[in-house]
C-alpha positions in Angstrom: -84.2 60.2 113.6 -81.9 57.6 115.1 -82.3 54.0 113.8 -84.1 51.7 116.2 -82.0 48.7 116.9 -84.2 45.6 117.2 -84.5 44.2 120.7 -85.1 40.6 121.5 -88.1 41.6 123.7 -89.9 43.1 120.6 -91.3 39.7 119.7 -92.1 38.9 123.3 -94.0 42.2 123.6 -96.0 41.4 120.4 -97.0 38.0 121.8 -98.1 39.5 125.2 -100.1 42.3 123.5 -101.9 39.5 121.6 -102.6 37.5 124.7 -103.2 40.0 127.5 -105.1 43.2 128.0 -102.0 45.0 129.4 -98.2 44.4 129.5 -95.9 45.9 132.1 -92.2 46.3 130.9 -89.8 46.5 133.9 -86.1 47.0 134.1 -83.4 49.4 134.9 -83.4 53.0 133.8 -81.9 53.8 130.5 -82.2 50.3 129.2 -84.6 51.3 126.4 -88.1 50.4 127.8 -89.9 53.5 126.6 -88.2 53.4 123.1 -89.2 49.8 122.7 -92.8 50.4 123.9 -93.1 53.4 121.5 -92.6 51.1 118.6 -96.0 49.5 119.4 -97.9 52.3 121.1 -100.6 54.4 119.3 -100.8 57.0 122.1 -98.6 57.9 125.1 -99.0 59.2 128.6 -95.7 60.5 130.0 -96.1 60.9 133.7 -92.7 62.6 134.0 -93.4 65.3 131.5 -92.7 68.4 133.7 -95.2 70.6 131.9 -98.1 68.2 132.6 -97.0 66.1 135.6 -98.9 68.1 138.2 -102.1 67.8 136.3 -101.6 64.1 135.6 -101.0 63.3 139.2 -104.0 65.3 140.3 -106.2 63.5 137.8 -104.8 60.2 138.9 -105.8 60.9 142.5 -109.4 61.9 141.6 -110.4 60.0 138.4 -107.5 57.9 137.0 -109.6 56.4 134.3 -109.4 59.7 132.4 -105.7 59.2 131.9 -106.4 55.9 130.1 -108.3 57.5 127.3 -106.5 57.4 123.9 -105.8 55.1 121.0 -104.6 51.7 122.0 -102.1 50.3 122.7 -101.7 53.2 125.1 -98.3 53.6 126.7 -98.2 54.7 130.3 -94.6 55.6 130.9 -93.2 55.4 134.4 -96.6 54.3 135.8 -95.2 53.9 139.3 -95.3 57.7 139.8 -99.1 57.2 140.1 -99.6 53.7 141.5 -103.4 54.0 141.5 -103.2 53.7 137.7 -102.5 50.0 138.1 -105.9 49.2 139.4 -107.5 51.6 136.9 -105.7 49.6 134.1 -106.8 46.3 135.6 -110.4 47.5 135.8 -110.4 48.8 132.2 -109.1 45.5 131.0 -111.9 43.7 132.8 -114.5 46.1 131.5 -113.4 46.1 127.9 -112.4 42.5 127.5 -109.9 43.3 124.8 -106.2 42.4 124.3 -103.4 44.9 123.7 -105.0 47.9 125.4 -102.1 49.2 127.5 -98.3 49.1 127.8 -96.9 50.2 131.1 -93.2 50.9 131.8 -91.4 51.1 135.1 -87.9 51.6 136.4 -88.7 50.7 139.9 -90.8 48.0 141.5 -93.8 49.1 143.5 -94.7 48.0 147.0 -97.7 45.6 146.8 -99.4 47.7 149.5 -99.9 50.5 147.0 -102.1 48.5 144.7 -105.3 46.5 145.4 -104.9 43.7 142.9 -101.9 41.9 141.5 -103.3 42.1 138.0 -102.9 38.3 137.5 -104.4 37.3 134.2 -104.9 40.9 133.0 -101.4 42.5 133.2 -98.4 40.5 131.9 -94.9 41.3 133.2 -92.0 41.5 130.8 -88.4 42.0 132.1 -86.0 44.0 130.0 -82.3 44.4 130.3 -79.7 46.6 128.7 -78.6 45.5 125.3 -76.9 42.2 124.7 -73.9 42.0 122.4 -76.1 40.7 119.6 -78.6 43.5 120.0 -75.7 46.1 119.8 -74.6 44.3 116.7 -71.3 43.2 118.2 -72.0 39.5 118.3 -72.3 38.0 114.9 -75.1 35.8 116.1 -73.8 32.8 114.2 -74.8 30.4 117.0 -78.4 30.4 118.2 -79.2 29.4 121.8 -82.7 28.4 120.8 -81.4 26.1 118.0 -78.9 24.6 120.4 -81.8 23.3 122.5 -84.3 22.5 119.8 -82.3 21.2 116.8 -80.6 18.0 117.6 -78.2 18.1 114.6 -77.4 21.8 114.9 -73.8 22.4 114.0 -71.7 25.1 115.5 -68.2 24.1 114.2 -66.4 27.0 112.5 -68.7 29.8 113.6 -66.4 32.8 114.2 -66.4 35.8 116.6 -64.7 39.0 115.4 -64.5 40.4 119.0 -61.0 40.6 120.4 -60.4 40.6 124.2 -59.8 44.3 123.9 -63.1 44.8 122.3 -64.9 42.7 124.9 -63.3 44.8 127.6 -64.5 47.9 126.0 -68.1 46.5 125.5 -68.2 45.5 129.2 -67.0 48.9 130.3 -69.5 50.7 128.1 -72.3 48.4 129.0 -75.5 47.7 127.1 -77.1 51.1 127.5 -78.6 52.1 124.2 -77.5 55.7 124.5 -73.9 54.7 125.0 -74.0 52.7 121.7 -75.2 55.7 119.8 -72.3 58.0 120.9 -69.6 58.8 118.4 -66.5 58.8 120.6 -65.2 56.2 123.1 -65.0 58.8 125.8 -68.7 59.6 125.4 -69.7 55.9 125.3 -67.8 55.2 128.5 -69.3 58.2 130.3 -72.9 56.8 130.3 -72.3 54.0 132.9 -70.5 56.5 135.2 -73.4 58.9 135.0 -75.8 56.1 135.6 -74.0 55.2 138.8 -74.0 58.8 139.9 -77.7 59.1 139.3 -78.4 56.0 141.4 -76.3 57.2 144.3 -77.3 60.9 144.3 -81.0 60.6 143.5 -82.7 57.3 142.7 -81.6 55.5 145.9 -83.9 58.0 147.8 -86.7 58.6 145.3 -87.3 54.9 144.9 -89.3 54.9 148.1 -88.9 58.3 149.6 -86.5 57.2 152.3 -83.5 59.5 152.6 -80.3 57.6 152.0 -76.6 58.6 152.0 -75.0 58.8 148.5 -71.6 57.9 149.9 -72.9 54.8 151.6 -74.7 53.8 148.4 -71.5 54.1 146.4 -69.6 52.2 149.0 -72.1 49.3 148.9 -72.0 49.2 145.1 -68.2 49.2 145.2 -68.1 46.3 147.6 -70.6 44.5 145.4 -68.3 45.1 142.5 -65.3 43.8 144.4 -67.3 40.7 145.1 -68.8 40.4 141.6 -69.5 36.8 140.6 -68.5 35.4 144.0 -70.5 33.9 146.9 -69.5 36.7 149.3 -71.9 36.7 152.3 -73.8 39.8 153.4 -71.6 40.1 156.5 -68.6 40.3 154.2 -70.1 43.2 152.3 -71.1 44.8 155.6 -67.5 44.6 156.8 -66.3 46.2 153.6 -68.9 49.0 153.9 -68.2 49.5 157.6 -64.7 50.8 156.8 -66.3 53.9 155.3 -69.7 53.8 157.1 -68.9 52.6 160.6 -72.4 53.4 161.9 -74.2 51.3 159.3 -76.1 48.3 160.8 -76.9 45.1 158.9 -80.6 46.2 159.0 -79.6 49.5 157.2 -77.5 47.6 154.7 -80.5 45.4 154.0 -82.6 48.6 153.3 -80.0 49.9 150.8 -79.7 46.5 149.0 -83.5 46.2 148.8 -83.7 49.7 147.3 -81.0 48.8 144.7 -82.9 45.6 143.8 -86.1 47.6 143.4 -84.2 49.9 141.0 -83.1 46.8 139.0 -79.4 47.6 139.7 -78.4 44.6 141.8 -79.5 41.2 140.5 -78.0 38.3 142.4 -78.0 34.7 141.1 -79.5 32.0 143.3 -78.0 28.5 143.8 -79.2 25.4 142.0 -79.6 22.8 144.7 -80.6 19.5 143.2 -81.1 16.4 145.4 -77.6 15.1 144.8 -75.7 12.7 147.2 -76.3 13.7 150.8 -72.6 13.9 151.5 -72.3 16.7 148.9 -72.9 20.0 150.7 -74.1 22.6 148.2 -73.4 26.2 148.7 -76.7 28.0 148.8 -75.7 31.7 149.1 -76.4 34.1 146.3 -73.8 34.9 143.7 -73.3 38.7 143.6 -74.3 40.4 140.4 -75.4 43.5 138.6 -77.9 43.9 135.8 -75.1 45.1 133.6 -71.3 44.6 133.9 -70.6 48.3 133.3 -72.0 49.1 136.8 -69.3 47.1 138.4 -66.6 48.8 136.2 -67.9 52.2 137.1 -68.2 51.4 140.8 -64.6 50.3 140.8 -63.4 53.3 138.8 -61.8 51.0 136.2 -61.0 51.8 132.6 -60.4 49.6 129.5 -56.7 50.3 129.7 -56.5 49.1 133.3 -58.5 45.9 132.6 -56.3 45.1 129.7 -53.5 44.8 132.2 -55.6 42.9 134.7 -57.4 40.1 133.0 -58.0 38.2 136.3 -60.3 41.0 137.3 -61.8 41.2 133.9 -62.6 37.4 134.2 -65.2 38.2 136.8 -66.6 41.1 134.7 -66.7 38.8 131.6 -68.8 36.3 133.6 -71.2 39.1 134.4 -71.4 40.1 130.8 -72.1 36.5 129.7 -74.8 36.1 132.4 -76.6 39.3 131.2 -76.6 38.0 127.6 -77.8 34.5 128.6 -80.7 36.0 130.5 -81.7 38.1 127.4 -81.2 35.3 124.9 -83.1 32.7 126.9 -86.0 34.8 128.1 -88.4 33.8 125.4 -87.7 30.2 126.2 -88.6 30.6 129.8 -85.0 30.8 130.7 -83.8 31.0 134.3 -80.2 31.3 135.5 -78.7 29.7 138.7 -75.3 28.4 139.6 -73.8 25.3 141.2 -71.0 25.1 143.7 -70.3 22.4 146.3 -67.9 22.1 149.2 -65.5 20.1 147.1 -65.1 23.0 144.7 -67.1 21.4 141.9 -68.9 24.2 140.1 -70.8 25.4 137.1 -70.8 29.2 136.7 -74.3 29.0 135.4 -77.1 26.6 135.1 -79.6 27.6 132.4 -83.0 26.1 133.0 -85.8 26.2 130.4 -89.5 26.1 131.4 -89.9 22.6 129.9 -87.4 21.1 132.4 -84.3 21.0 130.1 -81.2 22.6 131.3 -77.6 23.3 130.4 -74.5 23.4 132.6 -72.3 26.4 131.6 -68.8 27.6 132.5 -67.4 31.0 131.4 -63.7 31.1 130.5 -62.2 34.2 129.0 -59.1 32.5 127.5 -58.5 29.3 125.6 -56.0 28.1 128.3 -58.9 27.8 130.8 -61.3 25.9 128.6 -60.0 22.4 129.7 -60.5 23.3 133.4 -64.1 24.5 132.7 -64.8 21.4 130.6 -63.6 19.0 133.4 -65.9 20.8 135.9 -68.9 20.2 133.6 -68.0 16.5 133.0 -67.6 15.8 136.7 -70.9 17.5 137.5 -72.6 15.6 134.8 -71.2 12.3 136.2 -72.4 13.3 139.7 -75.9 13.9 138.4 -75.9 10.7 136.4 -74.7 8.7 139.4 -77.5 10.1 141.6 -80.1 9.1 139.0 -78.7 5.6 138.7 -78.6 5.1 142.4 -82.0 6.5 143.2 -84.9 5.4 141.0 -87.2 7.9 142.7 -84.9 10.8 141.8 -86.6 13.6 139.8 -83.3 14.7 138.4 -82.5 14.5 134.7 -79.1 14.6 133.0 -78.1 17.9 131.6 -79.1 18.5 128.0 -76.0 20.4 127.2 -72.6 21.2 128.5 -71.2 24.6 127.3 -68.1 26.6 127.8 -68.6 30.2 126.8 -65.3 31.9 125.9 -63.8 35.2 124.8 -62.1 33.3 121.9 -62.7 33.3 118.2 -64.1 29.9 117.0 -67.0 27.8 118.1 -66.7 24.0 118.0 -68.0 20.8 119.6 -65.5 18.6 121.4 -65.4 14.8 121.0 -66.9 14.6 124.5 -69.9 16.7 123.4 -69.0 19.9 125.2 -69.8 22.9 123.1 -67.2 25.7 123.1 -68.9 29.0 122.1 -67.4 32.5 121.9 -69.8 35.1 123.4 -69.2 37.0 120.2 -71.0 34.3 118.3 -74.1 33.9 120.5 -77.7 35.1 119.9 -81.2 34.2 121.0 
């Protein structure tokens, strides 16, 4: 039996099973939802078991409560194949008044029209991603994101990353898919993301909601997204890219494809942070284009580690995507939410990490050490802009950033004299 690599959501799942009657784990296919749920489950219902699927679905239509019988926590894998189970789970939780009864997993979101009740207060939702560098045992984890926020005197100076740029490139190309980490050869590891992309284009884009969609168009959209990764490219720009190979695609059709890819947890854009800063400062409000894992962009563009080693400018965008993925994973238990800042003067922060208690960090991602100073200056200027707004407006609800961070692909973590923390992604953990 393969060793189970600890996931950061393990502790979160324990807490939710203690607090709620049921927990729904959502996230992209192949990210390890079922394997993680199996560590806690005492019985399992696999709706995609080909030998039993027809019987399960027939039972779900007539008396879904029968499928909930079994030792708890009971895992209902890919529950969206029988949406009526949602309301059956909610009813069972209400009737039994117990915690930790059910774990549901799903690789697609379900239209609210297919269920009668949202499950609020009964069913907790837990988002899961592919593995971070710390979960795949590539980051040494010598710098804790939680301690950065909660321990005032926490020192990071001298913490080392053992990941070279070449290793970071390989990790981004391979992605955080658990099955890719288990493979013995580099060729096998790199194949997983390519096969994931093929499955999305050839099958999942249609099965997500039963609407027939063109695999070539899907691949073209994903390629355009990858070309515009970590940028503020507008939808009309993506439509223009796609129209070169799909000239009959309307903007409405493009919206349909993008919505399906979001429901499959493939595309995950980042929203803008728009604080009430000086009225003369026009803040860009469009979404920053992103994927749930950087390997999807690499596969969509047909890139290899060897190509990216010769094109570090392109890898810089992919590196940012990798950092965003890991930040989302590390900050989830803290109520973390990621946005970005960019105004008309070019002042920016690649990421703004908000905690649920109101604290936040301004973050820049810079692959090489030569770019650190540029990123640091952006953060200092933005901090001064926020500070000036607060000083000039007593009614302002803004607070100064709690941290300024530059995440790098370098070797050593340290804190500068101006308070900016320089942290290699190969050092970071939750």
